[in-house]
N, CA and C atoms as a LAMMPS dump frame, in Angstrom:
ITEM: TIMESTEP
0
ITEM: NUMBER OF ATOMS
192
ITEM: BOX BOUNDS ff ff ff
-5.0000000000000000e+02 5.0000000000000000e+02
-5.0000000000000000e+02 5.0000000000000000e+02
-5.0000000000000000e+02 5.0000000000000000e+02
ITEM: ATOMS id mol type element x y z
1 1 1 N 167.354 120.868 -253.071
2 1 2 C 166.381 120.416 -252.809
3 1 3 C 166.412 120.629 -251.302
4 2 1 N 165.208 121.039 -250.484
5 2 2 C 165.132 120.992 -249.446
6 2 3 C 163.532 121.121 -248.808
7 3 1 N 163.084 120.159 -247.926
8 3 2 C 161.481 120.382 -247.964
9 3 3 C 161.447 120.328 -246.231
10 4 1 N 160.613 120.561 -245.707
11 4 2 C 160.387 120.492 -244.101
12 4 3 C 159.787 119.628 -243.801
13 5 1 N 159.674 118.308 -244.004
14 5 2 C 158.91 117.297 -243.937
15 5 3 C 159.545 115.735 -244.636
16 6 1 N 159.225 115.179 -244.094
17 6 2 C 159.717 113.613 -244.694
18 6 3 C 158.37 112.785 -245.4
19 7 1 N 158.493 112.229 -246.574
20 7 2 C 157.337 111.74 -247.588
21 7 3 C 156.962 110.774 -246.473
22 8 1 N 155.506 110.053 -247.004
23 8 2 C 154.846 109.269 -246.572
24 8 3 C 155.658 107.741 -246.709
25 9 1 N 156.633 107.681 -247.928
26 9 2 C 157.473 106.489 -248.187
27 9 3 C 158.55 106.519 -247.078
28 10 1 N 159.268 108.156 -246.632
29 10 2 C 160.341 107.68 -246.122
30 10 3 C 159.663 107.488 -244.323
31 11 1 N 158.567 107.63 -244.401
32 11 2 C 157.797 107.567 -242.93
33 11 3 C 157.535 106.444 -242.826
34 12 1 N 157.11 105.656 -243.88
35 12 2 C 156.748 104.315 -243.663
36 12 3 C 158.151 103.321 -243.31
37 13 1 N 159.405 103.721 -244.201
38 13 2 C 160.625 103.174 -243.854
39 13 3 C 161.179 103.347 -242.75
40 14 1 N 161.049 104.32 -242.198
41 14 2 C 161.575 104.335 -240.728
42 14 3 C 160.971 103.765 -239.557
43 15 1 N 159.873 103.949 -239.716
44 15 2 C 158.871 103.015 -238.614
45 15 3 C 158.829 101.331 -239.368
46 16 1 N 159.295 101.427 -239.895
47 16 2 C 159.451 99.885 -240.655
48 16 3 C 157.938 99.501 -240.855
49 17 1 N 157.453 99.765 -241.499
50 17 2 C 156.135 99.587 -241.965
51 17 3 C 156.294 98.192 -243.283
52 18 1 N 155.522 97.789 -242.486
53 18 2 C 155.137 96.075 -243.828
54 18 3 C 153.693 95.699 -243.723
55 19 1 N 153.216 95.203 -244.872
56 19 2 C 151.842 94.601 -245.036
57 19 3 C 151.891 92.847 -244.625
58 20 1 N 150.734 92.315 -243.813
59 20 2 C 150.042 91.378 -243.646
60 20 3 C 149.089 91.118 -244.417
61 21 1 N 149.227 89.699 -244.8
62 21 2 C 148.321 89.34 -246.117
63 21 3 C 146.868 88.274 -245.256
64 22 1 N 145.898 88.765 -244.982
65 22 2 C 144.942 88.026 -244.235
66 22 3 C 144.327 86.757 -244.698
67 23 1 N 143.497 85.487 -244.009
68 23 2 C 143.032 85.089 -244.992
69 23 3 C 141.59 85.224 -245.378
70 24 1 N 141.149 86.508 -245.051
71 24 2 C 140.013 86.712 -246.082
72 24 3 C 140.63 87.525 -247.212
73 25 1 N 141.748 87.713 -247.633
74 25 2 C 142.071 88.195 -248.771
75 25 3 C 142.4 89.686 -248.674
76 26 1 N 142.399 90.272 -247.47
77 26 2 C 142.791 91.958 -247.285
78 26 3 C 144.24 91.804 -246.904
79 27 1 N 144.639 93.077 -247.095
80 27 2 C 146.25 93.225 -246.332
81 27 3 C 145.999 94.079 -245.179
82 28 1 N 147.331 93.985 -243.707
83 28 2 C 146.852 94.929 -242.938
84 28 3 C 147.985 95.621 -242.954
85 29 1 N 148.156 96.883 -242.716
86 29 2 C 149.497 97.479 -242.625
87 29 3 C 149.918 97.746 -241.164
88 30 1 N 150.842 97.581 -240.794
89 30 2 C 151.498 97.292 -239.413
90 30 3 C 152.592 97.975 -239.67
91 31 1 N 153.472 98.372 -238.541
92 31 2 C 154.971 98.863 -238.154
93 31 3 C 155.743 98.469 -236.881
94 32 1 N 157.156 98.503 -237.23
95 32 2 C 157.832 97.525 -235.825
96 32 3 C 157.528 98.963 -234.695
97 33 1 N 157.3 100.134 -235.281
98 33 2 C 157.683 101.688 -234.333
99 33 3 C 156.24 102.306 -234.657
100 34 1 N 156.154 103.02 -233.581
101 34 2 C 155.003 103.794 -234.134
102 34 3 C 155.109 105.127 -235.31
103 35 1 N 154.038 105.056 -235.561
104 35 2 C 153.79 106.395 -236.79
105 35 3 C 153.636 107.433 -236.21
106 36 1 N 154.353 108.715 -236.573
107 36 2 C 154.085 110.249 -236.323
108 36 3 C 152.789 110.384 -235.629
109 37 1 N 151.808 110.013 -235.901
110 37 2 C 150.45 110.634 -235.511
111 37 3 C 150.601 109.859 -234.09
112 38 1 N 151.038 108.538 -233.899
113 38 2 C 150.333 107.629 -232.799
114 38 3 C 151.373 107.843 -231.782
115 39 1 N 152.7 108.315 -232.123
116 39 2 C 153.75 109.108 -230.978
117 39 3 C 153.185 110.226 -230.751
118 40 1 N 152.35 110.802 -231.545
119 40 2 C 152.187 112.663 -231.043
120 40 3 C 151.222 112.188 -229.928
121 41 1 N 149.928 111.42 -230.228
122 41 2 C 149.132 111.379 -229.251
123 41 3 C 149.498 110.294 -227.93
124 42 1 N 150.517 109.636 -227.795
125 42 2 C 151.009 108.686 -227.04
126 42 3 C 151.277 109.634 -225.297
127 43 1 N 151.511 110.554 -225.602
128 43 2 C 152.084 111.358 -224.127
129 43 3 C 153.35 111.279 -224.141
130 44 1 N 154.071 110.266 -224.703
131 44 2 C 155.534 110.596 -224.413
132 44 3 C 156.109 111.91 -225.643
133 45 1 N 155.449 112.215 -226.504
134 45 2 C 155.936 113.271 -227.139
135 45 3 C 155.635 114.991 -226.449
136 46 1 N 157.183 114.808 -225.189
137 46 2 C 157.557 115.831 -224.756
138 46 3 C 157.902 116.847 -225.01
139 47 1 N 158.712 116.712 -226.224
140 47 2 C 159.882 117.858 -226.777
141 47 3 C 161.269 117.429 -226.575
142 48 1 N 161.267 116.512 -226.364
143 48 2 C 162.899 116.095 -225.601
144 48 3 C 162.7 114.343 -225.818
145 49 1 N 163.552 113.659 -225.19
146 49 2 C 164.389 112.468 -225.194
147 49 3 C 163.979 112.226 -223.681
148 50 1 N 163.148 112.253 -223.176
149 50 2 C 162.89 111.577 -221.757
150 50 3 C 163.319 110.068 -221.057
151 51 1 N 163.479 110.071 -220.19
152 51 2 C 163.903 108.844 -219.325
153 51 3 C 162.431 108.039 -219.723
154 52 1 N 161.142 108.19 -219.379
155 52 2 C 160.339 107.531 -219.945
156 52 3 C 160.176 107.652 -221.328
157 53 1 N 160.78 107.786 -222.26
158 53 2 C 160.828 107.592 -223.639
159 53 3 C 162.217 106.497 -223.974
160 54 1 N 162.499 106.996 -223.2
161 54 2 C 164.143 105.527 -223.013
162 54 3 C 163.723 104.471 -222.658
163 55 1 N 162.763 104.588 -221.095
164 55 2 C 162.148 103.407 -220.998
165 55 3 C 160.969 102.412 -222.013
166 56 1 N 160.486 103.157 -222.511
167 56 2 C 159.592 102.639 -223.705
168 56 3 C 160.394 102.349 -224.499
169 57 1 N 161.162 102.984 -225.197
170 57 2 C 162.156 102.743 -226.239
171 57 3 C 162.923 100.947 -226.179
172 58 1 N 163.294 101.032 -224.69
173 58 2 C 164 99.836 -224.417
174 58 3 C 163.384 98.57 -224.148
175 59 1 N 162.041 98.807 -224.242
176 59 2 C 160.707 97.902 -223.41
177 59 3 C 160.149 96.955 -224.835
178 60 1 N 160.033 98.122 -225.769
179 60 2 C 159.818 97.632 -227.029
180 60 3 C 160.597 97.313 -227.892
181 61 1 N 161.827 97.43 -227.775
182 61 2 C 162.893 96.759 -228.536
183 61 3 C 163.48 95.309 -227.79
184 62 1 N 163.259 95.645 -226.94
185 62 2 C 162.95 94.165 -225.81
186 62 3 C 162.034 92.861 -226.649
187 63 1 N 160.966 93.589 -226.517
188 63 2 C 159.78 92.779 -227.356
189 63 3 C 160.1 92.577 -228.77
190 64 1 N 160.759 92.922 -229.066
191 64 2 C 160.71 92.556 -230.649
192 64 3 C 161.555 91.613 -231.195
C-alpha cells in the first residue's frame, strides 16, 4: 500500500509530540521538533537542507 503523505500519528511521532497536563485541568500539546506547518512558515523551508537549516537544527538540539 502506498500513500503520498504521513498520517497525523506519524507526524506526531516524528516531531516528538506529547501532552503536558496543566494545573487548570487542561492539556497542552507540545513537541520537541516543529510540525510541518510551523517549518513551512519558518523561512527555513527553502527546498533543500541549507547551512542555515543545519545551524538551526544544531542550536535546537543543543538546547534540548
